[in-house]
C-alpha positions as CSV (number, residue, x, y, z in Angstrom):
1,M,-8.4,13.5,-17.7
2,L,-7.4,12.5,-21.3
3,T,-5.1,15.4,-21.8
4,A,-3.1,14.4,-18.8
5,N,-3.0,10.5,-19.6
6,Y,-2.7,10.6,-23.4
7,S,-1.6,13.0,-26.4
8,P,-4.8,13.4,-28.6
9,K,-4.5,15.6,-31.4
10,R,-8.4,16.8,-31.1
11,I,-10.9,16.3,-28.4
12,V,-14.6,17.2,-29.5
13,I,-17.4,18.1,-27.0
14,F,-20.7,18.0,-28.8
15,S,-23.8,19.2,-27.1
16,R,-26.6,21.5,-26.9
17,D,-25.6,23.2,-23.5
18,E,-23.5,26.4,-24.8
19,L,-23.2,27.1,-20.9
20,K,-21.8,23.9,-19.8
21,Q,-19.3,24.4,-23.2
22,F,-18.3,27.8,-21.6
23,E,-18.1,26.7,-18.3
24,M,-15.8,23.9,-19.4
25,A,-13.8,25.9,-21.7
26,Q,-12.9,28.0,-18.6
27,R,-11.6,25.0,-16.7
28,I,-9.7,23.2,-19.4
29,L,-7.2,25.4,-21.1
30,S,-5.9,22.7,-23.9
31,P,-5.3,23.7,-27.6
32,V,-6.7,20.0,-28.4
33,M,-10.1,21.0,-27.3
34,R,-12.9,21.6,-29.3
35,Y,-16.7,22.8,-28.9
36,F,-19.3,21.8,-31.0
37,I,-22.9,23.1,-30.4
38,G,-25.7,20.7,-31.8
39,D,-28.1,18.1,-31.0
40,V,-28.0,14.4,-31.1
41,R,-31.3,14.4,-33.0
42,D,-29.7,16.4,-36.0
43,Y,-28.1,14.0,-38.0
44,E,-25.9,16.2,-40.4
45,R,-24.8,18.0,-37.3
46,V,-23.7,15.1,-35.6
47,E,-21.9,13.6,-38.8
48,Q,-20.3,16.6,-38.9
49,A,-19.1,16.4,-35.7
50,M,-17.6,13.0,-35.9
51,K,-15.4,13.7,-39.0
52,G,-11.8,12.4,-38.2
53,I,-12.8,11.3,-35.0
54,D,-11.3,7.8,-33.9
55,Y,-13.5,7.3,-30.5
56,V,-16.9,8.3,-29.1
57,I,-18.3,8.3,-25.9
58,H,-22.1,8.5,-26.6
59,A,-23.6,10.3,-23.4
60,A,-26.5,12.3,-24.7
61,A,-29.8,11.2,-23.1
62,L,-33.0,12.6,-21.7
63,K,-32.5,10.9,-18.1
64,Q,-35.2,12.2,-15.6
65,V,-37.4,9.3,-14.9
66,P,-40.7,11.5,-14.1
67,A,-40.1,14.0,-17.0
68,A,-39.5,11.0,-19.8
69,E,-43.0,9.8,-18.3
70,Y,-44.8,13.1,-19.1
71,N,-42.9,13.8,-22.3
72,S,-42.5,10.4,-23.8
73,M,-42.2,11.7,-27.6
74,E,-39.1,13.7,-26.7
75,C,-37.5,11.2,-24.8
76,I,-37.8,8.7,-27.6
77,K,-36.7,11.3,-29.9
78,T,-33.4,11.8,-28.0
79,N,-32.6,8.3,-26.6
80,I,-33.7,6.1,-29.5
81,H,-33.3,8.6,-32.9
82,G,-30.2,10.1,-31.4
83,A,-28.7,6.6,-30.9
84,E,-29.6,6.3,-34.4
85,N,-27.9,9.0,-35.8
86,V,-24.7,8.3,-33.9
87,I,-24.2,4.9,-35.0
88,R,-24.8,6.1,-38.6
89,A,-22.5,9.2,-38.2
90,A,-19.9,7.0,-36.6
91,I,-19.9,4.2,-39.7
92,N,-20.1,7.1,-42.5
93,N,-16.8,8.3,-40.7
94,N,-15.0,5.2,-40.2
95,V,-14.7,5.8,-36.3
96,Q,-13.0,3.1,-34.9
97,K,-14.8,2.7,-31.6
98,V,-18.1,3.3,-30.0
99,I,-19.2,3.3,-26.4
100,A,-22.6,4.2,-25.5
101,L,-23.6,5.0,-21.9
102,S,-26.6,2.9,-20.7
103,T,-28.1,2.8,-17.2
104,D,-29.2,0.3,-14.7
105,K,-32.7,1.2,-15.6
106,A,-32.6,-0.4,-19.0
107,A,-32.6,-3.9,-17.2
108,N,-36.2,-5.2,-17.1
109,P,-37.4,-1.7,-17.7
110,V,-40.8,-0.4,-16.0
111,N,-40.3,3.4,-17.0
112,L,-40.0,4.8,-20.6
113,Y,-36.3,6.4,-19.8
114,G,-35.6,2.8,-19.1
115,A,-37.4,1.3,-22.0
116,T,-35.9,3.6,-24.6
117,K,-32.4,2.9,-23.0
118,L,-32.9,-0.7,-23.7
119,A,-33.9,0.2,-27.5
120,S,-30.5,2.3,-27.4
121,D,-28.5,-0.7,-26.0
122,K,-29.9,-2.8,-28.6
123,L,-29.3,-0.7,-31.6
124,F,-25.6,-0.2,-30.6
125,V,-25.3,-4.3,-30.1
126,A,-26.8,-4.8,-33.4
127,A,-24.9,-1.8,-35.2
128,N,-22.0,-4.2,-35.2
129,N,-23.7,-6.5,-37.9
130,M,-24.2,-3.3,-39.8
131,V,-20.7,-2.2,-40.3
132,G,-19.6,-4.9,-43.3
133,K,-16.1,-4.2,-43.8
134,N,-16.1,-1.0,-42.0
135,P,-13.8,-1.1,-39.1
136,T,-16.0,0.8,-36.6
137,R,-17.3,-1.5,-33.4
138,F,-19.9,-0.6,-31.2
139,S,-20.4,-1.6,-27.2
140,V,-22.4,-0.4,-24.1
141,V,-21.2,0.4,-20.6
142,R,-24.1,0.3,-18.3
143,Y,-23.8,1.7,-14.7
144,G,-25.8,2.8,-11.7
145,N,-26.3,6.3,-10.2
146,V,-23.5,8.5,-10.6
147,V,-23.1,10.7,-7.2
148,G,-22.9,14.2,-7.8
149,S,-24.2,14.1,-11.2
150,R,-26.4,17.1,-12.3
151,G,-29.7,16.2,-11.1
152,S,-29.3,13.2,-8.8
153,V,-30.0,13.1,-5.1
154,V,-27.0,14.3,-3.7
155,P,-26.9,17.8,-5.0
156,F,-30.4,17.9,-4.2
157,F,-30.1,16.9,-0.4
158,K,-27.1,19.4,-0.3
159,K,-29.2,22.3,-1.7
160,L,-32.2,21.4,0.8
161,L,-29.9,21.3,3.8
162,A,-27.9,24.6,2.5
163,E,-31.4,26.4,2.6
164,G,-31.9,25.3,6.3
165,A,-33.9,22.1,5.8
166,T,-33.8,19.6,8.8
167,C,-36.0,16.8,7.0
168,L,-35.3,15.2,3.5
169,P,-37.7,13.6,1.4
170,V,-37.4,10.0,0.9
171,T,-39.6,8.0,-1.6
172,H,-39.4,4.5,0.3
173,P,-37.3,3.7,3.4
174,D,-36.5,0.2,1.7
175,M,-35.0,1.8,-1.7
176,T,-31.5,0.9,-2.8
177,R,-29.7,2.0,-5.5
178,F,-26.3,1.0,-7.3
179,W,-23.4,3.9,-6.5
180,I,-20.4,5.2,-8.5
181,T,-18.4,8.1,-8.8
182,I,-17.8,10.1,-11.7
183,Q,-14.3,9.4,-11.6
184,E,-15.2,5.6,-11.4
185,G,-17.3,5.9,-14.1
186,V,-14.6,7.8,-16.4
187,D,-12.2,5.2,-15.6
188,F,-14.5,2.0,-16.3
189,V,-15.2,3.3,-19.8
190,S,-11.7,3.9,-20.5
191,K,-11.0,0.4,-19.6
192,S,-13.7,-0.7,-21.6
193,F,-12.3,0.6,-24.7
194,K,-9.3,-1.5,-24.1
195,R,-11.4,-4.7,-23.4
196,M,-14.1,-4.2,-26.0
197,T,-14.1,-6.3,-29.3
198,G,-17.8,-5.0,-30.1
199,G,-21.3,-5.9,-29.0
200,E,-20.6,-6.3,-25.3
201,I,-22.7,-4.7,-22.5
202,F,-20.0,-3.8,-19.5
203,V,-21.2,-3.7,-16.4
204,P,-19.0,-2.8,-13.5
205,K,-19.2,-4.5,-10.2
206,I,-19.7,-1.3,-7.8
207,P,-21.3,-1.1,-4.2
208,S,-25.0,-0.4,-3.2
209,M,-26.3,2.2,-0.8
210,R,-29.6,2.3,1.1
211,I,-31.4,5.7,0.8
212,T,-31.9,5.8,4.6
213,D,-28.4,5.4,5.1
214,L,-27.6,8.2,2.5
215,V,-29.7,10.8,4.6
216,K,-27.9,9.8,7.7
217,S,-24.9,10.2,6.3
218,F,-25.6,14.0,6.3
219,G,-26.3,14.1,9.9
220,S,-27.6,11.8,12.4
221,E,-30.1,14.8,13.3
222,I,-31.7,14.7,10.0
223,K,-35.2,13.5,9.7
224,M,-36.9,11.8,6.9
225,N,-40.2,12.4,5.3
226,I,-41.7,9.7,3.2
227,I,-43.1,10.9,0.2
228,G,-43.7,7.5,-1.8
229,I,-42.1,6.1,-5.2
230,R,-42.4,8.4,-8.0
231,P,-43.9,7.6,-11.6
232,G,-41.9,5.0,-13.3
233,E,-39.4,4.3,-10.2
234,K,-38.5,0.9,-8.9
235,L,-37.6,0.1,-5.3
236,H,-34.3,-1.7,-6.3
237,E,-32.4,-1.4,-9.6
238,M,-30.7,-4.2,-11.8
239,M,-27.9,-4.4,-14.3
240,C,-27.5,-7.9,-15.0
241,P,-31.1,-9.7,-15.5
242,A,-31.6,-13.3,-14.5
243,D,-33.2,-13.7,-18.3
244,D,-29.9,-12.8,-19.5
245,S,-28.0,-15.0,-16.9
246,H,-27.3,-17.3,-20.2
247,L,-25.2,-14.5,-21.9
248,T,-23.5,-13.3,-18.9
249,L,-19.8,-13.8,-18.0
250,E,-17.9,-12.7,-14.5
251,F,-14.5,-11.2,-14.7
252,S,-12.5,-9.9,-11.7
253,D,-14.1,-6.5,-11.6
254,H,-17.1,-6.6,-13.8
255,F,-19.7,-8.7,-15.9
256,V,-20.2,-8.9,-19.5
257,I,-23.4,-9.4,-21.2
258,R,-23.0,-11.1,-24.5
259,P,-25.0,-10.3,-27.3
260,S,-28.0,-12.4,-28.1
261,I,-27.6,-12.3,-31.7
262,T,-24.7,-14.0,-33.8
263,F,-22.4,-11.6,-35.8
264,Y,-21.6,-13.0,-39.1
265,N,-17.9,-11.3,-39.1
266,S,-16.8,-12.5,-35.1
267,N,-17.9,-15.3,-32.4
268,N,-20.0,-14.9,-29.8
269,E,-18.0,-16.2,-27.0
270,F,-16.6,-13.1,-25.3
271,T,-14.7,-15.2,-22.8
272,V,-11.6,-13.8,-23.4
273,N,-11.6,-9.8,-23.9
274,A,-8.9,-7.8,-26.1
275,A,-7.1,-7.1,-22.9
276,G,-6.7,-10.7,-22.5
277,E,-8.6,-11.2,-19.6
278,K,-10.7,-14.2,-19.0
279,G,-14.4,-14.3,-18.0
280,D,-16.6,-17.1,-16.7
281,P,-20.3,-18.1,-17.1
282,V,-22.4,-17.1,-14.1
283,K,-25.0,-19.5,-12.8
284,Q,-28.3,-19.9,-14.5
285,G,-30.5,-17.4,-12.9
286,F,-28.0,-15.1,-11.7
287,E,-29.0,-11.4,-11.5
288,Y,-27.1,-8.3,-10.3
289,N,-29.4,-6.2,-8.4
290,S,-29.0,-3.5,-5.9
291,G,-31.1,-5.0,-3.2
292,T,-29.2,-8.2,-3.1
293,N,-25.4,-6.9,-3.8
294,S,-23.2,-8.5,-1.8
295,R,-21.7,-4.8,-1.2
296,F,-23.2,-2.2,0.7
297,L,-21.7,1.1,1.5
298,T,-21.9,1.9,5.3
299,I,-22.8,5.6,6.4
300,N,-19.4,6.7,7.1
301,E,-18.5,5.5,3.4
302,L,-21.4,7.3,2.2
303,H,-20.0,10.5,3.9
304,E,-16.6,10.2,2.2
305,Y,-18.5,9.7,-1.2
306,N,-20.2,13.0,-0.8
307,N,-17.3,15.0,0.2
308,C,-15.1,13.5,-2.3
309,E,-17.7,14.6,-5.0
310,E,-17.8,18.2,-3.5
311,A,-14.0,18.3,-3.5
312,A,-14.3,17.0,-7.4
């Protein structure tokens, strides 16, 4: 929690969801908290919300894959035009650092959501060439499925089981996903602020899970109903594509994808980050894929993850 580990003068929550803001205000009783109702599509409101802000985490997105396939223009307005608004507002307000949250679906995308997030990633990386003498720097954090996040599979499965279901829908028995908890995601973003110089895509080393193991983690008696892959879905996800292997560096607990463009005011090495950590180039053709990951969660570990998110 920012208020527990730091001494911020002001924390602004900017979103269009007044109910979530109300619920957050009931849980977090701190005088530094501010709640702004607004939409990332509205540049003037975004710029107003960033006045006096030093650090920005951009998490706004339309992220439901099937919904994006059917509502393509709305997805583009939020995920691409919204990213442009955040960049412009940050530069005009002399924000120090901006981290945009990305997704594994942005690597070699096959769906519109992933394509818009890839475009967003490119915008935030290239923004480091737009700043001139301005101090603002932009980086990206890319990670996989967040356990227990709104709209994700774990709360959906729990809801079905609470309603008496004995069989859970599975899109494909071979499907795998990268798996990260909300707290792990928050911690990685915090570390990335300390590590960034601007232009990097940070990718954490996290485990994968098999969808069939996830079902089994809710009980050995639970059956599965194979329903088929939904529009725009992949069988496996990727965070570091082989096509970017010549740009990828490996650190102790994460990877960094360097920008493919050259910044006029800095070098493109990135082998030593702002925290003094050193990375090494990966082998040509390396890819970080959920299906070939070296670390898979066991059924018992998935059960613990589910209970951990419930407690949180």
